[in-house]
C-alpha atoms as one frame of an Amber mdcrd trajectory, in Angstrom:
protein
 -50.893  -5.578 -76.737 -48.422  -2.767 -76.631 -48.967  -0.704 -79.790 -52.157
   1.401 -80.041 -51.863   1.885 -83.794 -49.936   0.547 -86.719 -46.800   2.287
 -88.035 -47.351   4.615 -90.982 -46.575   2.926 -94.292 -46.326  -0.534 -92.737
 -44.964  -3.012 -95.293 -46.123  -6.606 -94.917 -45.046  -9.904 -96.426 -47.931
 -12.369 -96.382 -47.101 -16.054 -96.791 -49.971 -18.322 -97.808 -49.913 -22.103
 -97.827 -52.549 -23.011-100.453 -52.720 -26.602 -99.191 -53.335 -25.893 -95.484
 -56.554 -26.997 -93.835 -59.174 -27.764 -96.480 -57.028 -26.173 -99.171 -58.939
 -22.883 -99.024 -56.356 -20.533 -97.494 -55.808 -18.558-100.704 -59.550 -18.237
-101.347 -60.105 -17.082 -97.764 -57.392 -14.478 -98.187 -58.786 -13.036-101.411
 -62.368 -13.259-100.164 -61.938 -11.738 -96.694 -58.513 -10.276 -95.976 -57.404
  -8.673 -99.228 -60.157  -6.071 -99.136 -59.424  -5.223 -95.504 -55.763  -4.552
 -96.288 -56.679  -2.414 -99.296 -59.167  -0.376 -97.285 -56.594   0.083 -94.512
 -54.009   1.183 -97.116 -51.512  -1.477 -96.028 -49.073  -2.385 -98.825 -48.275
  -6.087 -98.929 -46.485  -8.693-100.986 -48.199 -12.053-101.314 -46.008 -15.161
-101.374 -47.536 -18.567-102.149 -45.487 -21.352-100.587 -44.657 -24.151-103.009
 -43.307 -26.930-100.805 -42.534 -27.892 -97.224 -39.908 -25.609 -95.637 -40.272
 -23.073 -98.469 -41.142 -20.390 -95.899 -38.265 -21.415 -93.665 -35.784 -21.112
 -96.524 -37.248 -17.797 -97.653 -37.072 -15.979 -94.302 -33.651 -17.425 -93.564
 -32.261 -15.506 -96.564 -34.671 -12.551 -96.845 -33.653  -8.915 -96.483 -35.844
  -8.235 -93.478 -35.229  -4.488 -93.685 -37.807  -4.477 -96.496 -40.575  -5.625
 -94.171 -42.238  -4.249 -91.061 -44.058  -7.537 -90.430 -44.290 -11.131 -91.644
 -47.821 -12.518 -91.714 -48.784 -16.164 -92.095 -52.086 -17.167 -93.708 -52.173
 -20.863 -92.938 -52.263 -23.261 -90.030 -49.744 -23.247 -87.203 -47.234 -25.308
 -89.192 -46.248 -22.433 -91.482 -45.528 -20.135 -88.533 -43.359 -22.918 -87.103
 -41.345 -22.803 -90.360 -41.032 -19.008 -90.271 -39.876 -18.849 -86.652 -37.270
 -21.547 -87.206 -36.103 -19.826 -90.373 -35.596 -16.591 -88.443 -33.698 -18.426
 -85.712 -31.476 -20.097 -88.337 -30.043 -16.713 -89.327 -26.734 -15.379 -88.093
 -28.555 -12.208 -87.052 -31.230 -14.228 -85.222 -31.306 -11.884 -82.230 -32.448
  -9.018 -84.437 -34.443 -11.145 -86.890 -36.677 -12.698 -84.237 -37.778  -9.202
 -83.213 -39.588  -8.856 -86.563 -43.324  -8.615 -85.772 -45.173 -11.761 -86.813
 -48.858 -12.076 -87.617 -51.225 -15.004 -87.947 -54.339 -15.296 -90.127 -56.128
 -18.626 -89.576 -56.202 -20.745 -92.707 -55.539 -24.236 -91.391 -57.346 -26.935
 -89.428 -56.222 -26.204 -85.893 -55.464 -22.461 -85.864 -54.384 -22.642 -82.226
 -52.308 -19.461 -82.130 -54.982 -17.449 -83.937 -57.552 -18.634 -81.388 -55.152
 -17.774 -78.556 -54.421 -14.281 -79.876 -58.153 -13.656 -80.303 -58.692 -14.846
 -76.734 -55.968 -12.556 -75.381 -57.741  -9.591 -77.006 -60.637 -10.290 -74.593
 -63.042 -10.687 -77.484 -65.967 -13.161 -77.330 -65.148 -16.646 -78.664 -65.036
 -16.894 -82.456 -64.512 -19.661 -84.980 -64.003 -20.145 -88.695 -64.431 -16.992
 -90.794 -65.366 -14.880 -87.755 -61.991 -15.723 -86.225 -60.290 -14.838 -89.506
 -61.982 -11.423 -89.550 -60.929 -10.784 -85.947 -57.292 -11.545 -86.749 -57.554
  -9.453 -89.902 -58.737  -6.438 -87.914 -55.854  -6.853 -85.455 -53.444  -6.963
 -88.381 -54.898  -3.778 -89.875 -54.594  -2.025 -86.506 -50.958  -3.100 -86.242
 -51.334  -4.287 -82.659 -48.085  -5.822 -81.391 -47.386  -7.787 -78.212 -44.800
 -10.172 -76.778 -45.017 -13.940 -77.123 -43.144 -16.749 -75.402 -40.790 -18.838
 -77.507 -39.523 -22.266 -76.512 -36.180 -23.781 -77.482 -36.164 -27.552 -77.939
 -33.181 -29.856 -78.342 -33.791 -33.275 -79.868 -31.826 -36.422 -79.269 -30.732
 -36.220 -82.901 -28.882 -33.012 -81.910 -31.344 -30.909 -83.901 -32.552 -27.701
 -82.246 -36.065 -26.380 -82.829 -37.980 -23.338 -81.633 -41.615 -23.673 -80.642
 -44.378 -21.137 -80.003 -47.278 -23.447 -79.141 -46.802 -26.914 -77.742 -44.874
 -30.116 -77.404 -46.863 -33.345 -77.185 -46.199 -37.030 -76.642 -48.733 -39.839
 -76.645 -52.449 -39.471 -77.325 -52.459 -35.800 -78.421 -49.510 -36.212 -80.779
 -50.921 -39.397 -82.277 -54.327 -37.790 -82.906 -52.672 -34.757 -84.497 -50.633
 -36.825 -86.947 -53.135 -39.602 -87.614 -55.950 -37.112 -88.315 -53.986 -35.631
 -91.227 -55.941 -37.991 -93.492 -59.127 -36.124 -92.505 -57.837 -32.579 -93.065
 -60.290 -32.072 -95.957 -63.124 -31.800 -93.398 -61.447 -28.942 -91.490 -61.267
 -28.600 -87.710 -63.572 -31.583 -87.138 -60.600 -33.753 -88.176 -59.382 -33.662
 -84.555 -62.687 -34.995 -83.209 -62.636 -37.773 -85.788 -59.020 -38.567 -84.910
 -59.862 -38.568 -81.203 -62.682 -41.062 -81.664 -60.484 -43.345 -83.758 -57.626
 -43.246 -81.240 -60.034 -43.794 -78.307 -61.111 -47.061 -79.905 -57.550 -48.356
 -79.573 -56.347 -46.397 -76.539 -52.633 -46.851 -75.910 -50.435 -46.492 -72.848
 -46.987 -44.926 -73.238 -44.214 -45.733 -70.787 -41.774 -43.028 -69.771 -40.196
 -41.039 -66.966 -41.260 -37.450 -66.337 -39.734 -34.799 -64.077 -40.214 -31.047
 -63.889 -39.193 -27.889 -62.082 -42.397 -26.374 -60.676 -43.000 -22.637 -60.656
 -43.069 -20.956 -57.260 -44.969 -17.739 -56.589 -41.687 -15.987 -55.797 -40.094
 -16.988 -59.113 -39.419 -14.157 -61.542 -39.618 -14.634 -65.303 -36.339 -15.874
 -66.744 -35.117 -13.384 -69.336 -32.630 -15.379 -71.426 -32.835 -18.358 -73.758
 -30.417 -20.346 -71.641 -30.825 -23.988 -70.717 -29.104 -23.606 -67.354 -32.131
 -25.003 -65.515 -31.768 -28.373 -67.224 -29.476 -31.060 -65.827 -27.402 -33.197
 -68.186 -28.715 -36.568 -69.304 -26.085 -38.325 -67.214 -27.035 -36.280 -64.154
 -29.970 -36.839 -61.787 -32.568 -34.104 -61.631 -31.937 -31.608 -58.788 -33.753
 -31.926 -55.472 -35.855 -28.889 -56.383 -37.460 -30.887 -59.194 -40.573 -33.033
 -58.881 -40.227 -36.602 -60.145 -43.511 -38.159 -61.242 -43.907 -41.601 -59.715
 -46.080 -42.994 -62.485 -44.380 -44.284 -65.596 -47.476 -45.223 -67.611 -49.045
 -42.285 -69.432 -51.844 -41.712 -71.891 -50.484 -38.305 -72.847 -47.980 -35.619
 -71.917 -48.606 -32.100 -73.213 -46.504 -28.981 -72.632 -48.339 -25.916 -73.981
 -47.462 -22.215 -73.803 -50.591 -20.628 -75.321 -54.216 -20.771 -74.216 -55.590
 -22.856 -77.087 -54.502 -26.128 -78.658 -57.039 -25.637 -81.468 -59.877 -23.258
 -82.259 -62.243 -25.281 -80.085 -59.760 -26.536 -77.471 -59.217 -24.018 -74.635
 -56.489 -26.095 -73.065 -54.690 -23.667 -70.721 -57.359 -21.201 -69.534 -54.917
 -19.189 -67.421 -52.167 -18.910 -70.041 -51.025 -15.586 -71.465 -48.892 -14.990
 -74.542 -45.868 -13.860 -72.510 -46.321 -15.355 -69.043 -42.964 -17.137 -69.325
 -44.550 -20.418 -68.243 -44.774 -23.916 -69.610 -48.236 -25.285 -68.819 -47.716
 -29.012 -68.310 -50.605 -31.483 -68.544 -50.355 -35.235 -68.280 -52.863 -38.050
 -68.051 -51.846 -41.292 -66.360 -52.850 -44.802 -67.348 -56.081 -46.192 -65.947
 -58.372 -43.511 -67.290 -61.411 -44.935 -69.062 -62.282 -44.097 -72.639 -65.476
 -42.239 -71.628 -63.568 -40.213 -69.012 -60.892 -39.205 -71.529 -63.559 -38.202
 -74.055 -65.296 -36.117 -71.375 -62.040 -34.281 -70.720 -61.656 -33.275 -74.354
 -65.307 -32.287 -74.668 -64.985 -30.151 -71.517 -61.843 -28.578 -72.982 -64.021
 -26.839 -75.576 -65.081 -24.442 -72.797 -61.918 -24.681 -70.722 -63.748 -26.704
 -68.076 -61.599 -29.845 -68.081 -59.691 -28.882 -64.933 -62.996 -28.748 -63.038
 -63.917 -32.321 -64.004 -62.191 -33.760 -60.935 -60.485 -36.454 -63.007 -57.877
 -38.191 -60.798 -55.804 -39.169 -63.833 -55.354 -35.587 -65.083 -52.493 -33.518
 -63.622 -51.759 -29.873 -64.424 -48.637 -28.007 -63.338 -47.039 -24.677 -64.182
 -43.362 -25.427 -64.728 -40.101 -23.729 -65.659 -38.392 -26.870 -66.918 -39.224
 -30.489 -67.620 -37.569 -33.702 -68.668 -39.239 -36.672 -70.319 -37.641 -40.018
 -71.057 -39.823 -42.302 -73.229 -39.161 -45.930 -72.386 -41.101 -47.567 -75.220
 -40.792 -46.899 -78.960 -44.517 -46.415 -79.608 -45.910 -42.945 -79.876 -44.738
 -39.787 -81.605 -43.428 -36.395 -80.541 -44.960 -33.307 -82.115 -43.782 -29.705
 -81.846 -46.410 -27.121 -82.787 -48.378 -29.960 -84.359 -45.476 -31.081 -86.557
 -43.967 -34.540 -86.037 -40.282 -34.230 -85.197 -39.274 -37.780 -84.291 -40.563
 -41.131 -83.272 -40.484 -41.323 -79.493 -37.521 -43.694 -79.196 -34.997 -41.077
 -78.080 -33.782 -40.398 -74.556 -35.058 -37.154 -73.047 -37.070 -33.950 -73.426
 -36.841 -30.781 -71.288 -37.796 -27.116 -71.004 -37.283 -23.732 -69.264 -38.362
 -20.089 -69.672 -36.503 -16.942 -70.857 -35.709 -14.382 -73.561 -32.902 -14.611
 -76.144 -29.929 -12.662 -74.877 -26.891 -14.380 -76.383 -25.958 -17.018 -78.920
 -27.598 -20.399 -78.303 -25.430 -22.824 -76.297 -24.081 -26.041 -77.823 -26.724
 -28.695 -78.401 -26.569 -31.576 -75.900 -27.473 -35.104 -76.978 -31.026 -34.964
 -75.637 -34.105 -32.772 -75.857 -34.392 -29.451 -74.034 -36.718 -26.468 -74.216
 -36.612 -22.835 -73.091 -39.289 -20.156 -73.337 -38.791 -16.473 -74.118 -40.857
 -13.347 -74.735 -40.669 -12.089 -78.317 -42.522  -9.552 -80.417 -45.260 -11.369
 -82.341
């Protein structure tokens, strides 16, 4: 948090997805946030999104000089649209500096939970979390946040603020969509369903571990990532196992309101927090891990199948077609493409050409 008070006359665009979560985002806004903004004398324009990628299209073309901040009242998916819309612009280097805000109105609300956690406030959920984020918005508190650049095998480039998942976590996220009417409990229901038919996903994983002497990379450059036709450098760690239950790269503290996944993460630490679970773990042991994650205690469980590493880059090559890849909770492709990777930095020049495989790079941005 770098700004002690909000700018005078701050003008805010608030984008609301009326269908997010249990379909109550608009009611939550009018019932809890609208009065706070009025009392704080913050002028705002309310935009109701009408279809998928509406927000992305809007911010791609918007005159950003009209706004001091863009605020999302939804789940994490709408912020994913906004960030990628900003990065689609020709003036992306300036556009991505626009302060972004999050008001939890979805099922997962991972970034909202993370931001609340970074403020060193006691844990909060549901409407209490919404009020906390509303107060931070009214105060105009601004800080930096890591951004991750991802290249897909389809040659599409995405930008991510939260996570990239393959295997169990991604499958639960997508398959639990049918339960979104029950709110955040959808993930528990999805977990129990997926546990009943636990799958193993074959792939190759390698990563560049962080050393204590490493400084934060300050540019969105994929120079740490070797080409698909090149072996990984000797400085990389190659995971011997090829059978996984899940692979999760996360850059914020929370994966959902009640999942404190990376207890040591900070919004702008410039790190990719890599978790993976190898095959052989029992269903009860995997369930215990996720239950312990509610309090951030999963790393203390002593589970031999769980590995956690702080990394600057990674590469994943799925070997079987089953399983999905999600970015910030949104499915991007079936996992039948070659490779995924990542590294840390801050945008400093135009993005490099997209290679025919997946990459990622993290950067600190105003958020």
